C-alpha positions as CSV (number, residue, x, y, z in Angstrom):
1,M,105.9,50.1,264.4
2,D,106.6,48.4,260.5
3,L,107.9,51.5,258.9
4,I,110.8,51.2,261.9
5,A,111.4,47.6,261.7
6,N,111.8,48.3,258.2
7,L,114.0,51.0,258.4
8,S,116.4,49.5,261.0
9,L,116.6,46.3,258.4
10,G,117.4,49.0,255.5
11,F,119.9,51.0,258.0
12,S,121.6,47.2,258.9
13,V,121.9,46.5,255.1
14,A,123.1,49.7,254.3
15,F,125.5,49.8,257.4
16,T,127.7,47.4,256.2
17,P,131.4,48.0,255.3
18,V,130.8,47.3,251.9
19,N,127.7,49.0,251.5
20,L,129.2,52.2,253.0
21,T,131.9,51.9,250.8
22,Y,130.1,51.8,247.2
23,A,127.4,54.8,248.8
24,L,130.8,56.7,249.2
25,V,131.9,55.7,246.2
26,G,128.7,57.0,244.3
27,C,128.7,60.2,246.2
28,L,132.3,61.1,245.3
29,L,131.3,59.9,241.5
30,G,128.0,62.1,241.4
31,T,130.0,64.9,243.0
32,L,132.5,64.8,240.3
33,I,130.5,64.6,237.4
34,G,128.2,66.9,238.7
35,V,131.3,69.5,238.9
36,L,132.3,68.6,235.5
37,P,130.0,69.7,232.8
38,G,129.1,67.7,229.6
39,I,128.6,64.5,231.5
40,G,125.8,64.5,233.4
41,P,124.3,61.6,235.4
42,A,122.3,59.7,233.0
43,A,126.1,58.9,230.7
44,T,127.4,58.3,233.5
45,I,125.2,55.9,234.9
46,A,124.8,54.4,231.0
47,M,128.5,53.9,231.3
48,L,129.3,52.1,234.4
49,L,125.9,49.7,233.9
50,P,128.6,46.5,232.7
51,A,130.3,47.1,236.0
52,T,128.0,46.6,238.0
53,Y,127.0,42.3,236.7
54,A,130.1,41.7,239.5
55,L,128.8,43.8,242.1
56,P,126.2,42.4,244.9
57,P,122.7,43.8,243.5
58,V,122.1,45.9,246.4
59,S,125.4,47.5,246.3
60,A,124.9,48.1,242.2
61,L,122.0,50.3,243.2
62,I,123.3,51.7,246.5
63,M,126.1,53.2,244.1
64,L,124.3,54.1,241.4
65,A,121.5,55.7,243.6
66,G,124.4,58.3,245.2
67,I,125.8,59.2,241.7
68,Y,122.6,60.5,240.7
69,Y,121.9,62.4,243.6
70,G,125.3,63.1,244.0
71,S,125.4,65.1,241.0
72,Q,123.0,67.7,241.9
73,Y,124.9,68.5,244.7
74,G,128.3,68.8,242.5
75,G,126.5,70.9,239.9
76,S,125.4,73.9,242.4
77,T,129.5,74.2,243.0
78,T,131.0,75.2,239.6
79,A,127.3,76.9,239.0
80,I,128.4,79.0,242.1
81,L,132.0,79.3,241.7
82,V,133.2,79.3,238.1
83,N,129.7,80.5,236.5
84,L,129.1,77.3,234.6
85,P,126.6,74.8,235.9
86,G,128.0,71.1,236.3
87,E,124.3,69.9,235.8
88,S,121.0,71.4,233.8
89,S,119.2,71.2,237.3
90,S,121.9,73.7,238.2
91,V,121.4,76.2,235.7
92,V,118.9,78.7,237.1
93,T,121.9,78.2,240.8
94,V,124.2,80.3,238.2
95,I,121.9,83.2,238.1
96,D,122.2,84.0,241.7
97,G,124.7,82.0,243.2
98,Y,127.8,83.7,241.0
99,Q,126.6,86.7,242.1
100,M,126.8,85.9,246.0
101,A,130.7,84.7,244.9
102,K,131.9,88.0,243.3
103,K,130.7,89.6,246.3
104,G,132.4,87.7,248.1
105,R,129.8,85.5,249.9
106,A,130.7,82.3,247.9
107,G,131.0,80.8,251.0
108,Q,127.3,81.1,252.0
109,A,126.1,80.4,248.8
110,L,127.7,77.3,249.0
111,S,126.5,76.5,252.0
112,A,122.5,77.3,251.5
113,A,122.9,74.6,248.3
114,G,124.1,72.8,250.5
115,L,122.2,72.7,253.8
116,G,118.7,72.8,251.6
117,S,120.1,70.3,249.5
118,F,120.6,67.9,252.4
119,F,117.4,69.0,254.0
120,A,115.8,68.4,250.9
121,G,117.2,64.5,250.2
122,C,116.1,63.7,254.1
123,V,112.8,64.9,253.8
124,G,112.2,62.9,250.1
125,T,113.8,60.0,251.7
126,V,111.4,60.3,254.8
127,L,108.5,60.3,251.8
128,I,109.5,57.3,249.9
129,A,109.4,55.3,253.7
130,A,106.3,56.6,254.4
131,F,104.3,56.2,250.8
132,A,106.1,53.0,249.5
133,P,104.4,50.6,251.4
134,P,101.1,51.7,251.2
135,L,101.5,52.2,247.2
136,T,103.1,48.9,247.1
137,E,99.9,47.6,248.6
138,L,97.8,49.2,245.6
139,A,100.2,48.0,242.9
140,F,99.3,43.9,244.0
141,K,95.5,44.9,243.0
142,F,96.8,46.1,239.7
143,G,96.1,43.3,236.8
144,P,97.5,43.5,233.5
145,A,95.1,46.3,232.2
146,E,95.7,48.3,235.0
147,Y,99.7,47.9,234.3
148,F,99.2,48.7,230.6
149,S,97.0,51.6,231.6
150,L,99.8,53.1,233.9
151,M,102.6,52.5,231.4
152,T,100.4,54.6,229.1
153,L,99.8,57.3,231.1
154,G,104.1,57.0,232.2
155,L,104.6,57.7,228.4
156,I,102.1,60.3,227.9
157,G,103.2,62.5,231.0
158,A,107.1,61.6,229.6
159,V,105.4,63.4,226.5
160,V,103.8,66.1,227.5
161,L,106.4,67.1,230.8
162,A,109.2,67.2,228.2
163,S,111.7,69.8,226.7
164,G,111.1,70.9,223.3
165,S,108.6,69.9,220.8
166,L,105.5,67.2,221.2
167,L,105.6,65.8,218.2
168,K,109.5,65.2,218.3
169,A,109.3,63.8,221.9
170,V,106.5,61.5,220.5
171,G,108.5,60.4,217.4
172,M,110.7,59.4,220.0
173,I,108.4,57.4,222.1
174,F,107.4,55.3,218.7
175,L,111.2,54.9,217.7
176,G,112.0,53.0,221.5
177,L,109.0,51.3,221.1
178,L,110.1,49.7,217.7
179,I,113.3,48.5,219.1
180,G,111.9,47.3,222.2
181,L,110.2,44.9,219.2
182,V,113.5,43.3,217.7
183,G,114.2,39.8,219.2
184,T,112.0,36.9,220.0
185,D,108.1,37.2,220.5
186,V,107.7,35.9,224.3
187,N,104.9,34.0,223.3
188,S,105.2,32.0,220.1
189,G,109.1,32.0,220.2
190,V,109.9,33.5,216.6
191,A,112.6,35.7,215.8
192,R,111.2,38.9,214.7
193,Y,112.9,42.2,213.3
194,S,116.2,40.2,213.6
195,F,116.8,40.4,209.3
196,D,118.5,37.1,210.0
197,V,121.4,38.7,212.1
198,P,122.1,36.2,214.6
199,E,122.6,38.4,217.4
200,L,119.6,40.5,217.4
201,T,117.6,37.6,218.0
202,D,117.6,38.6,221.8
203,G,117.2,42.3,220.8
204,I,119.0,45.4,221.0
205,G,121.1,45.7,224.2
206,F,119.9,48.0,226.3
207,V,123.1,48.7,228.6
208,A,124.4,49.2,224.8
209,I,121.7,52.1,223.3
210,A,122.4,53.9,226.7
211,M,125.4,53.9,226.6
212,G,125.6,55.0,223.2
213,I,122.8,57.7,223.0
214,F,123.6,59.4,226.9
215,G,127.6,58.5,226.9
216,Y,129.0,58.4,223.4
217,G,127.0,60.8,222.1
218,E,127.3,63.1,224.8
219,I,131.1,62.7,224.1
220,I,130.7,63.4,220.3
221,S,128.7,66.7,221.4
222,N,131.2,68.4,223.8
223,L,134.4,67.1,221.3
224,A,132.5,68.6,218.1
225,Q,132.3,72.3,220.4
226,R,135.5,74.5,220.7
227,E,136.8,73.8,223.8
228,V,136.7,77.5,226.2
229,Q,139.3,78.1,228.9
230,R,137.3,78.6,231.7
231,E,138.0,81.4,234.1
232,V,138.1,79.3,237.7
233,F,137.3,81.3,240.5
234,N,140.7,82.0,242.7
235,V,139.5,84.1,245.4
236,K,139.7,81.7,248.8
237,V,136.2,80.7,250.1
238,Q,136.0,82.4,253.6
239,G,132.7,82.7,256.1
240,M,131.2,79.5,255.4
241,Y,128.3,80.0,257.7
242,P,125.4,81.8,256.8
243,T,124.4,84.9,258.9
244,K,121.0,85.1,261.0
245,Q,119.3,87.2,257.8
246,D,120.6,84.5,255.5
247,W,118.2,81.9,257.5
248,K,115.4,83.6,257.9
249,D,115.4,84.7,254.0
250,M,116.4,80.8,252.9
251,T,114.8,78.6,255.8
252,P,111.1,79.8,253.6
253,A,112.9,79.2,250.3
254,V,113.6,75.5,251.1
255,L,110.7,75.0,252.3
256,R,109.0,75.5,249.3
257,G,111.5,74.4,247.2
258,T,111.0,70.9,248.9
259,L,107.8,70.6,248.8
260,L,107.7,71.5,245.4
261,G,110.3,69.2,244.1
262,C,108.5,66.1,245.9
263,V,105.6,66.8,243.7
264,L,107.6,67.0,240.4
265,G,110.1,63.9,240.8
266,I,107.0,61.7,241.0
267,L,105.3,62.7,237.8
268,P,107.1,61.1,235.0
269,G,109.2,63.0,232.8
270,A,109.5,65.6,234.8
271,G,112.8,65.1,237.1
272,A,115.1,67.6,238.8
273,T,115.3,70.3,236.6
274,L,112.0,71.2,236.1
275,A,112.0,71.6,239.8
276,A,114.6,73.7,239.9
277,F,113.4,76.0,237.5
278,A,109.7,75.9,238.9
279,A,111.5,76.7,242.6
280,Y,113.0,79.9,240.8
281,T,110.0,81.5,239.4
282,I,108.1,80.7,242.5
283,E,110.8,82.6,244.7
284,K,110.7,85.4,242.1
285,K,107.0,85.8,242.2
286,V,107.3,85.8,246.0
287,K,107.1,88.8,247.7
288,G,110.8,89.7,250.1
289,R,111.5,91.5,252.5
290,P,112.4,95.3,252.4
291,G,116.0,96.0,251.4
292,E,116.3,92.5,250.0
293,V,118.7,92.1,247.2
294,T,116.4,91.7,243.9
295,F,116.8,88.5,242.2
296,G,120.1,88.2,239.3
297,Q,122.0,90.5,242.0
298,G,122.7,87.6,244.8
299,N,119.5,86.6,246.2
300,I,120.2,83.7,248.7
301,R,116.5,82.6,248.0
302,G,117.5,82.0,244.2
303,V,120.3,79.6,245.3
304,A,118.3,77.5,248.2
305,G,114.8,77.0,246.4
306,P,115.9,76.0,243.1
307,E,118.7,73.4,245.1
308,A,116.4,72.0,247.8
309,A,113.9,71.5,244.9
310,N,116.5,69.4,242.6
311,N,117.6,67.0,245.4
312,A,113.9,66.7,246.6
313,A,113.3,65.7,243.3
314,A,115.8,63.7,242.8
315,Q,115.0,61.6,245.7
316,T,111.4,61.1,244.8
317,S,111.7,59.9,241.6
318,F,112.4,56.5,243.0
319,I,108.6,56.6,244.3
320,P,107.0,55.1,241.4
321,L,110.6,52.9,240.7
322,L,110.4,51.1,243.6
323,T,106.5,50.8,244.1
324,L,105.1,50.2,240.4
325,G,108.2,49.1,239.0
326,I,107.0,52.6,236.5
327,P,110.5,54.7,235.6
328,S,109.7,58.1,235.9
329,T,112.9,59.7,234.4
330,V,115.9,58.6,231.9
331,T,118.2,57.9,235.1
332,M,115.3,55.8,236.6
333,A,114.9,54.0,233.3
334,L,118.6,53.4,233.7
335,M,118.2,52.0,237.0
336,V,115.4,49.5,235.7
337,G,117.8,48.4,233.3
338,A,120.4,47.8,236.8
339,M,118.1,45.7,238.7
340,T,117.2,43.4,235.3
341,I,120.7,42.9,235.0
342,H,121.0,41.3,238.7
343,N,117.5,39.4,237.8
344,I,115.3,42.3,239.7
345,Q,112.2,42.7,238.3
346,P,110.9,46.1,239.5
347,G,107.5,46.1,241.1
348,P,105.3,46.0,243.8
349,Q,107.2,42.6,244.5
350,V,110.5,43.6,245.1
351,M,108.9,44.7,248.6
352,T,108.1,41.7,249.6
353,S,110.7,39.1,247.9
354,N,113.8,41.5,248.4
355,P,113.6,43.5,251.3
356,E,117.0,44.2,251.9
357,L,117.4,45.9,248.7
358,F,114.3,47.8,249.5
359,W,114.8,49.1,252.6
360,G,119.3,48.8,252.5
361,L,118.5,51.5,249.2
362,I,116.5,53.4,250.7
363,A,118.2,54.1,254.3
364,S,121.7,54.7,251.9
365,M,120.0,57.4,251.0
366,W,120.3,59.1,254.2
367,I,124.0,57.7,254.8
368,G,124.4,59.4,251.1
369,N,123.2,62.7,252.2
370,A,125.2,63.1,255.3
371,M,128.1,62.1,252.9
372,L,127.3,64.5,250.8
373,I,127.3,67.5,253.2
374,I,130.7,66.2,255.0
375,L,132.5,65.9,251.8
376,N,131.7,68.3,248.9
377,L,132.5,71.4,251.4
378,P,135.9,70.4,252.6
379,L,136.6,69.5,248.6
380,I,135.9,72.5,246.7
381,G,139.2,73.3,246.5
382,M,140.0,70.1,244.4
383,W,136.7,69.7,242.4
384,I,137.4,73.6,241.4
385,K,141.0,72.4,240.0
386,L,139.4,69.2,238.3
387,L,138.0,72.0,236.2
388,T,141.3,72.9,234.9
389,V,141.7,69.6,232.8
390,P,141.1,69.4,229.3
391,Y,138.5,68.0,227.7
392,R,140.5,66.0,225.3
393,Y,142.9,64.0,227.7
394,L,139.6,63.2,229.9
395,F,137.4,61.8,226.7
396,P,139.7,59.2,225.1
397,S,140.5,57.2,228.9
398,I,136.1,57.4,229.3
399,V,135.7,55.9,225.9
400,L,138.1,52.9,226.4
401,F,136.7,52.3,229.6
402,C,132.8,52.3,228.2
403,A,134.2,49.6,225.4
404,I,135.9,47.3,228.1
405,G,133.0,47.8,230.3
406,V,130.2,46.7,227.4
407,Y,132.5,44.4,226.1
408,S,132.5,42.1,228.8
409,T,129.3,42.1,230.1
410,N,128.5,39.6,226.9
411,N,132.4,38.9,225.7
412,N,130.8,40.1,222.2
413,T,132.5,43.0,219.7
414,W,128.7,43.2,218.5
415,D,127.8,45.3,221.3
416,V,130.8,47.5,221.4
417,W,129.5,48.2,217.6
418,V,126.3,48.9,218.7
419,V,127.8,51.7,221.1
420,G,129.3,53.2,218.4
421,V,126.6,52.8,216.6
422,F,124.3,54.6,218.5
423,G,126.8,57.4,219.7
424,I,126.4,58.8,216.2
425,V,122.6,58.7,216.3
426,G,123.0,60.5,219.8
427,Y,124.6,63.2,218.8
428,V,122.9,63.4,215.1
429,F,119.7,63.7,218.2
430,N,121.7,66.5,219.5
431,K,122.2,68.6,216.4
432,L,118.5,68.0,215.7
433,R,117.6,69.4,219.0
434,V,115.5,65.8,219.9
435,E,115.5,64.9,223.6
436,P,116.7,61.3,223.4
437,A,115.1,60.4,226.9
438,P,111.7,59.6,225.5
439,L,113.4,57.3,223.9
440,L,114.9,55.1,226.4
441,L,111.4,55.1,228.3
442,G,109.6,53.6,225.2
443,L,112.2,51.6,224.9
444,I,112.1,50.1,228.7
445,L,108.2,50.4,228.9
446,G,107.7,48.8,225.2
447,P,108.3,45.0,226.0
448,M,106.3,45.7,229.3
449,M,103.4,47.3,227.6
450,E,103.7,44.8,224.9
451,E,103.7,41.6,227.7
452,N,100.9,43.0,229.9
453,L,98.7,44.2,226.9
454,R,98.6,40.7,225.7
455,R,98.4,39.2,228.7
456,A,95.0,41.3,229.6
457,L,93.7,40.0,226.5
458,L,94.5,36.6,226.5
459,L,92.3,36.7,230.2
460,S,89.4,38.4,228.2
461,R,89.2,36.1,225.8
462,G,89.9,38.8,223.5
463,D,88.0,41.7,224.2
464,W,89.2,45.1,224.2
465,S,86.8,46.5,226.4
466,T,88.6,45.2,229.6
467,F,90.4,48.6,230.1
468,L,87.2,50.7,229.9
469,T,85.1,47.9,232.4
470,R,87.9,47.7,235.2
471,P,87.5,50.5,237.1
472,L,91.4,51.4,237.8
473,S,91.9,51.1,234.1
474,A,89.6,53.4,233.0
475,G,91.0,55.7,235.3
476,L,94.1,55.8,234.1
477,L,93.2,55.6,230.3
478,A,90.7,58.5,231.1
479,A,94.2,60.6,232.7
480,C,95.6,59.8,229.6
481,V,92.8,61.2,227.8
482,L,92.7,64.4,230.0
483,M,96.4,64.9,230.0
484,L,96.0,65.3,225.8
485,L,93.7,67.3,225.7
486,V,95.0,69.4,227.7
487,V,98.4,69.7,226.7
488,L,96.9,70.2,223.2
489,L,94.5,74.1,224.1
490,P,96.2,76.6,222.2
491,A,96.5,78.6,225.1
492,V,98.4,76.0,227.1
493,K,100.3,75.0,224.8
494,K,101.9,78.7,224.1
495,K,102.6,78.9,227.9
496,R,103.8,75.3,227.7
497,E,106.3,76.3,224.9
498,E,107.1,79.9,226.5
499,A,108.1,78.0,229.7
500,F,110.5,75.5,228.6
501,V,112.0,78.3,226.7
502,E,112.4,80.5,229.5
């Protein structure tokens, strides 16, 4: 009964005209950036963070969440029709989706992607609503030692599941932790690592760093590449409704993808991309019916499974954020930044201290998924036309918008310079093939880890064994060690590298 009462509260908040409008804006923006390659949800949310200052906290989070899961929908549209994934999680959709389009089955492919995404998104939201309260109750049993151990596990998980070199991921984590140390010491009030620069006494702004690395860095990388004229799919999309056989083929694939995405979405660092790749690999290994189209030639299971997986993962990645205050992906780290902007401390107390925000956000996800399925299919023509707009016209306006946004947060030109510097840093990371996501997680979790470490040591009077004598903390640290040992095993390390290469 509590769940029904809580969801009733959530829908009463989400169904207000203001919040419905921001849910629609978020879904439209998410679809747009999903369609346009080179501008991901992390970059867009980073750019829009300054704009959320003027919004009510609930509306701001509803809009940002809509951008995140809306981008998963939009990426599949161009993957199927133009052979161009708008989002990294839609890369595998290209393989069979575009082949279906070439055979005149673009409508069925788009429907499979849309319906699979809708079902998975709804299931993911149900899981958040069902598991958030018990997980929050568990979180209240956490002390400083447990929180420190949990954040350590989160960072190690981000390293293990980060694409590319383990050493580079560890380096990014430590760089993020070091940047997080700049500013004023919480206990003593003394400025540290500020080098007598007054602007650094408050630390380096999270918004400026995120916008620079993920916004400007991405733009510079795209401008550095030669612009390719895209071949736009001009055939009119007909026959949107899947056949009876399509339903039989895609239904088990959607169920498998949803289950896999729900699990991988909760893991730190995994996210929607890994879920989509894993779902496609599983579908290839599942024995199909006699006479079924081979994978790579337009198999509908190769579209429905990954699309369901990436949307389920996008939804369930909110679980650790809303219950424990721990971001599992870079986009969730940006959501933490948005909550901090509005003086909301992410964690279990959000449910009790701000239930309207907590349940309003969850209810808005159902509404957002319904909006996306209604909006996306009729607007396919418009999204495809947008691909004909050259990047050289889009990017100057984005850069200007970002500069105005970051300046307006503190009315300080220092922030604009910081964004520019970190934009160059982001471009260098791109050239060195370094994944910057662990840096942002380190930057977000670093100050929180330091605060909980020092608090735990103060309570234990400097006794470091407190982290091992408390059962929950010891269990989390044991999981950290086990995860490191497993990933460093030669056989596992080789398989991990092969998986990311594939």
